[in-house]
Each structure stands twice: as C-alpha cells, then as structure tokens.
C-alpha positions as CSV (number, residue, x, y, z in Angstrom):
1,M,-18.3,-10.8,-9.7
2,S,-21.4,-11.8,-10.5
3,S,-24.2,-9.4,-11.9
4,I,-27.0,-9.4,-9.3
5,V,-30.6,-8.1,-9.9
6,F,-33.2,-7.4,-7.1
7,I,-36.7,-7.5,-8.6
8,G,-38.5,-5.2,-5.8
9,G,-36.8,-2.8,-3.8
10,G,-38.5,-2.4,-0.7
11,N,-37.8,-3.5,2.8
12,M,-36.2,-6.7,2.7
13,A,-34.4,-5.9,-0.7
14,S,-33.0,-2.8,0.8
15,C,-31.8,-4.6,4.0
16,I,-29.9,-7.1,2.0
17,V,-28.7,-4.6,-0.5
18,G,-27.3,-2.5,2.4
19,G,-25.5,-5.6,4.2
20,M,-24.1,-6.4,0.9
21,I,-22.7,-2.8,0.4
22,A,-21.3,-2.8,3.7
23,R,-19.6,-5.9,3.3
24,G,-17.6,-4.8,0.3
25,F,-19.8,-6.0,-2.7
26,E,-19.5,-3.5,-5.7
27,A,-22.3,-1.5,-6.2
28,E,-22.0,-1.5,-9.9
29,D,-22.6,-5.0,-9.8
30,I,-26.1,-4.8,-8.2
31,T,-29.3,-3.3,-9.7
32,A,-32.8,-3.0,-8.2
33,T,-36.0,-2.7,-10.0
34,A,-38.9,-0.4,-8.7
35,P,-42.2,1.0,-10.1
36,S,-41.8,4.4,-9.3
37,E,-39.3,7.0,-10.1
38,S,-39.0,8.1,-6.1
39,S,-38.1,4.4,-5.2
40,Q,-35.5,4.2,-7.9
41,E,-33.9,7.5,-6.7
42,R,-34.2,6.6,-3.1
43,L,-32.2,3.1,-4.1
44,K,-29.4,4.9,-6.2
45,S,-29.0,7.7,-3.5
46,R,-28.8,5.3,-0.3
47,F,-26.8,2.3,-2.1
48,G,-25.3,3.9,-5.1
49,I,-26.9,1.2,-7.3
50,S,-28.4,1.1,-10.5
51,A,-32.2,1.0,-10.4
52,T,-34.8,0.7,-13.1
53,D,-38.4,0.1,-13.5
54,D,-37.9,-2.4,-16.6
55,N,-37.7,-6.0,-14.9
56,R,-36.9,-7.8,-18.2
57,S,-34.1,-5.7,-19.4
58,A,-32.6,-5.6,-16.1
59,V,-32.5,-9.5,-15.6
60,A,-31.2,-10.2,-19.1
61,H,-27.8,-10.3,-18.4
62,A,-28.0,-11.0,-14.5
63,D,-26.3,-14.1,-13.0
64,I,-28.5,-14.2,-9.8
65,V,-32.2,-12.7,-9.6
66,V,-33.6,-12.2,-6.3
67,L,-37.2,-12.0,-6.3
68,A,-38.2,-9.7,-3.5
69,V,-41.8,-8.9,-4.5
70,K,-44.9,-9.4,-2.5
71,P,-46.5,-13.1,-2.7
72,Q,-49.6,-11.8,-4.1
73,I,-48.1,-10.6,-7.2
74,M,-45.0,-13.2,-7.4
75,R,-47.0,-15.2,-10.2
76,K,-47.5,-12.1,-12.7
77,V,-43.9,-10.9,-12.1
78,A,-42.4,-14.6,-12.3
79,M,-44.3,-15.3,-15.6
80,D,-43.0,-12.0,-17.0
81,L,-39.4,-12.6,-16.3
82,A,-39.3,-16.1,-17.6
83,S,-38.3,-15.8,-21.2
84,A,-35.9,-13.0,-20.3
85,L,-33.7,-14.9,-17.9
86,K,-30.2,-16.1,-18.7
87,A,-30.3,-19.9,-19.1
88,D,-27.6,-20.3,-16.4
89,A,-29.1,-17.7,-14.1
90,V,-30.3,-18.8,-10.5
91,V,-33.4,-17.3,-9.1
92,I,-33.5,-16.7,-5.5
93,S,-37.3,-16.0,-3.9
94,V,-37.3,-14.4,-0.6
95,A,-41.1,-14.4,-0.5
96,A,-43.0,-16.4,2.4
97,G,-45.5,-19.0,1.1
98,I,-44.3,-19.5,-2.5
99,S,-43.5,-23.1,-3.3
100,I,-40.4,-24.2,-5.6
101,N,-43.2,-26.1,-7.6
102,S,-45.3,-22.8,-8.1
103,L,-41.9,-20.9,-9.1
104,Q,-41.0,-23.5,-11.4
105,L,-44.5,-23.5,-13.0
106,W,-43.9,-19.7,-13.9
107,L,-40.3,-19.3,-14.5
108,G,-39.8,-22.9,-16.4
109,N,-38.8,-26.3,-15.4
110,S,-35.2,-25.6,-16.3
111,T,-34.4,-22.7,-14.1
112,A,-32.2,-23.2,-11.1
113,I,-34.3,-21.9,-8.0
114,V,-33.4,-21.1,-4.4
115,R,-36.1,-20.3,-1.6
116,A,-34.5,-17.9,0.8
117,M,-35.9,-16.7,4.1
118,P,-33.8,-14.0,5.4
119,N,-34.7,-11.4,8.1
120,T,-34.7,-7.6,8.6
121,P,-31.2,-7.7,10.9
122,S,-29.4,-8.3,7.6
123,L,-29.3,-4.6,7.3
124,V,-27.0,-4.4,10.2
125,L,-25.1,-7.7,9.2
126,S,-26.6,-9.8,11.8
127,G,-29.3,-11.4,9.5
128,A,-30.3,-15.1,9.8
129,T,-31.2,-16.9,6.5
130,G,-32.7,-20.5,5.9
131,L,-32.2,-21.9,2.3
132,F,-33.6,-24.5,0.2
133,A,-32.6,-25.5,-3.6
134,N,-34.2,-27.1,-6.3
135,E,-32.3,-30.1,-8.0
136,L,-31.1,-27.9,-11.0
137,T,-29.1,-25.5,-8.7
138,S,-25.5,-26.0,-8.9
139,Q,-23.0,-26.2,-6.1
140,S,-21.4,-22.9,-8.2
141,H,-24.9,-21.5,-7.9
142,K,-25.0,-22.3,-4.0
143,D,-21.5,-20.9,-3.5
144,S,-22.8,-17.6,-5.0
145,V,-25.8,-17.6,-2.9
146,D,-23.8,-18.4,0.4
147,Q,-21.8,-15.3,-0.6
148,I,-24.8,-13.1,-0.7
149,F,-26.4,-14.3,2.7
150,N,-23.2,-14.9,4.5
151,A,-22.3,-11.3,3.8
152,V,-25.2,-10.1,5.8
153,G,-25.1,-12.7,8.8
154,Y,-25.7,-16.4,9.2
155,C,-27.2,-18.5,6.6
156,C,-28.0,-22.4,6.3
157,W,-29.3,-24.8,3.9
158,V,-32.2,-26.9,5.1
159,E,-32.7,-30.4,4.1
160,S,-36.5,-30.1,2.9
161,E,-38.5,-27.4,1.7
162,E,-41.1,-28.2,4.5
163,Q,-38.3,-26.8,6.8
164,I,-38.4,-23.4,5.4
165,N,-42.0,-23.0,7.1
166,A,-40.0,-23.7,10.4
167,V,-37.0,-21.3,9.4
168,I,-40.2,-18.6,8.8
169,A,-41.6,-19.3,12.5
170,V,-38.0,-19.2,14.1
171,S,-35.9,-16.5,12.8
172,G,-38.2,-14.9,9.5
173,S,-40.7,-13.7,11.9
174,G,-38.4,-13.7,14.9
175,P,-37.1,-10.2,15.0
176,A,-40.8,-9.1,15.8
177,Y,-41.0,-11.3,18.5
178,F,-38.3,-9.7,20.1
179,F,-39.0,-6.4,19.4
180,R,-42.1,-7.0,20.9
181,I,-40.4,-8.1,24.1
182,L,-38.1,-5.2,24.1
183,E,-41.1,-3.0,23.8
184,I,-42.8,-4.6,26.7
185,M,-39.6,-4.3,28.8
186,Q,-39.0,-0.9,28.0
187,A,-42.5,0.1,29.1
188,V,-42.5,-1.7,32.3
189,G,-39.0,-0.1,33.1
190,Q,-40.4,3.4,32.6
191,E,-43.5,2.3,34.6
192,L,-40.9,1.3,37.3
193,G,-39.5,4.7,37.2
194,L,-36.8,4.9,34.4
195,S,-36.7,7.4,31.7
196,E,-37.6,6.6,28.3
197,E,-33.8,6.7,27.0
198,I,-32.4,4.7,29.8
199,A,-35.0,2.1,29.8
200,R,-34.6,1.9,26.1
201,N,-30.8,1.6,26.4
202,L,-30.8,-0.7,29.1
203,V,-33.1,-3.1,27.5
204,S,-31.3,-3.0,24.0
205,Q,-27.8,-3.5,25.5
206,T,-29.2,-6.6,27.7
207,A,-30.7,-8.0,24.7
208,L,-27.6,-7.8,22.7
209,G,-25.4,-9.1,25.4
210,A,-27.6,-12.0,25.9
211,A,-27.8,-12.9,22.2
212,Q,-23.8,-12.6,22.2
213,M,-23.5,-14.8,25.4
214,A,-25.8,-17.2,23.7
215,K,-23.8,-17.2,20.5
216,V,-20.3,-17.5,21.7
217,S,-20.7,-19.7,24.8
218,D,-20.5,-23.5,24.7
219,S,-23.3,-23.6,27.3
220,S,-26.9,-24.1,26.0
221,P,-29.6,-21.0,26.5
222,A,-31.0,-23.2,29.4
223,Q,-27.5,-23.7,31.3
224,L,-26.7,-19.9,31.0
225,R,-30.2,-19.2,32.4
226,Q,-29.6,-21.4,35.3
227,E,-26.2,-19.6,35.9
228,V,-28.0,-16.3,36.4
229,T,-30.5,-17.5,38.4
230,S,-30.0,-17.5,42.1
231,P,-32.0,-19.3,44.6
232,G,-34.5,-16.9,46.0
233,G,-33.4,-14.0,44.1
234,T,-35.1,-11.5,41.7
235,T,-34.4,-13.4,38.7
236,E,-35.9,-16.7,40.0
237,R,-38.9,-14.7,41.3
238,A,-39.5,-13.2,37.6
239,L,-38.8,-16.7,35.5
240,S,-41.3,-18.2,38.1
241,T,-43.9,-15.7,36.8
242,F,-43.1,-16.5,33.2
243,Q,-43.6,-20.2,34.1
244,Q,-46.8,-19.4,36.0
245,D,-48.4,-17.3,33.4
246,G,-47.6,-20.1,30.5
247,L,-44.7,-18.3,28.5
248,E,-43.6,-21.5,26.9
249,A,-47.0,-22.5,25.7
250,I,-47.7,-18.9,24.4
251,F,-44.5,-19.0,22.5
252,R,-45.4,-22.5,21.1
253,R,-48.6,-21.4,20.0
254,A,-47.5,-18.4,18.2
255,M,-44.3,-19.9,16.3
256,T,-46.7,-22.7,15.4
257,S,-49.4,-20.6,14.2
258,A,-46.6,-18.8,12.0
259,S,-45.5,-22.0,10.6
260,Q,-49.2,-23.0,9.8
261,R,-49.9,-19.7,8.1
262,A,-46.8,-20.2,6.0
263,E,-48.2,-23.4,4.9
264,E,-51.6,-22.0,4.1
265,M,-50.0,-19.1,2.0
266,S,-48.2,-21.8,0.2
267,K,-51.7,-23.1,-0.8
268,D,-53.2,-19.8,-1.5
269,F,-50.4,-18.9,-3.9
270,S,-49.9,-22.2,-5.8
271,D,-51.3,-22.7,-9.2
C-alpha cells in the first residue's frame, strides 16, 4: 500500500481520512500534519493514524502527498516541502483557486500534480470529487488517486483545468446548497405544525430518497419530477410557485458566482 501524507488535518482532510479508514485503508499507511498538539491528538485518537507537526519529515518517504491547507498559506507550505518530496511522489491539492501552474512554480517543474475538488460528504462515503492532472502525472499515479477518492464516493477526471471551477460550483460548494434547502424546508415544516424532530427527519429522508432515485434511475431528474407532479395537485402548485419566483435563475446566478469566485481566487493566489 502507498504511504499517504495529508498536510493539514482540518475538516476536509478529516472527511477524506475518515472515509478511507471506513473503506479499509490501513491507518498505519496514513499520516497527517497539524500545527498544534491538540489537533494531532485528535487525529490520532479519531482515526488511529500518525500525526506530526513536521511537514518535511512527514513527506520524505511519502508516495502520495495531499495538500489540505488554506489557499492563503499554500504558497509557503508548498515551497517549504519542495526539496523534501520523493522524486516519484504525486502531490494532490484540494485547495480551491490554486492553479497547477502556481503549484508547479512552488513545488518544482518535475512534480506530478493533481488538483482535486472533493466535498464534505466524503466523511460518510458519499463524496463527489473532480480531478485534473498535469502531464507529469502517470497512469499509476492516477490509479492511486482514484483509489483514494473512489473509497469515499464518486470521482471523475475532467478534460481541462478550467472545468475544476465548474466542479467547485456544482459539487464542491454543492453540499452547502442542499443544507440550506433542508434548513428552509425544516423551518417551514415546523411553521406548519410539525415538531423539530419530525420535520428534520422527514426532510432529510426525503432528500436522501430523492437523491437515491436520481442516482439509480434511467430517467432524468426532469422526468422524475414530472412523474410525481399530478395535474392540479399540491406538487404542481409548489413547483409553479418556484417557477414564478425565479428559482432556476437564482440557482444559475449562485452557481455562476461560485465559479467566478474560484477563478478570482486563482488569480489572487497566482505568483
């Protein structure tokens, strides 16, 4: 098994590590770095992995290095690691807005680099991850990356780095959209007389069931919607209200703005 090191042990790294452990990855093959002793102890106790505050020593023998730090400090972290990496290691960045050109500049032009955009449902093995690699990334590297992200859900390779911004808008930020929808539906359910517990359970189970139907069905989401919309019924009335209030336009503006922000961040953090 490959030796895997996560630089940064925050929320996204924890989601991925947790999913990997649940899927049978050996804890002894995984190391995470974190600046504080309390964070290191949390990672050790929660996942049984190794943890340290020494990034350079951690990556010295790593086959796969996952950069899971905030974009604002990525340049400093990457440049500090560059000379410590194994020659045949592959580096995966899960930071939004950091281009491969910038990463190559900081890590070295001979480094195999993959940009990954996972999302937090990776923690419950239901993540969605878009991937893009530079030309130095071998098929063997890609297979190893696939193993990590397939272990925590669905992953796909996009055709161009620009499409990573679309991935960010669709699935990277997507869980928050659905959480907001669930939040609203639960609140309205309570206003209509349901208890908090019942409203939450009904909304969560409905979302889960609808997502599962969309995933396994040969029908498109539009067809599934039409199948449950009886003429003159309650569903038709609700959907008509969505249409009148411009729901589709709201989503289009929101997702486009997320993609645009990812592009802005790429320029902000370029060197």
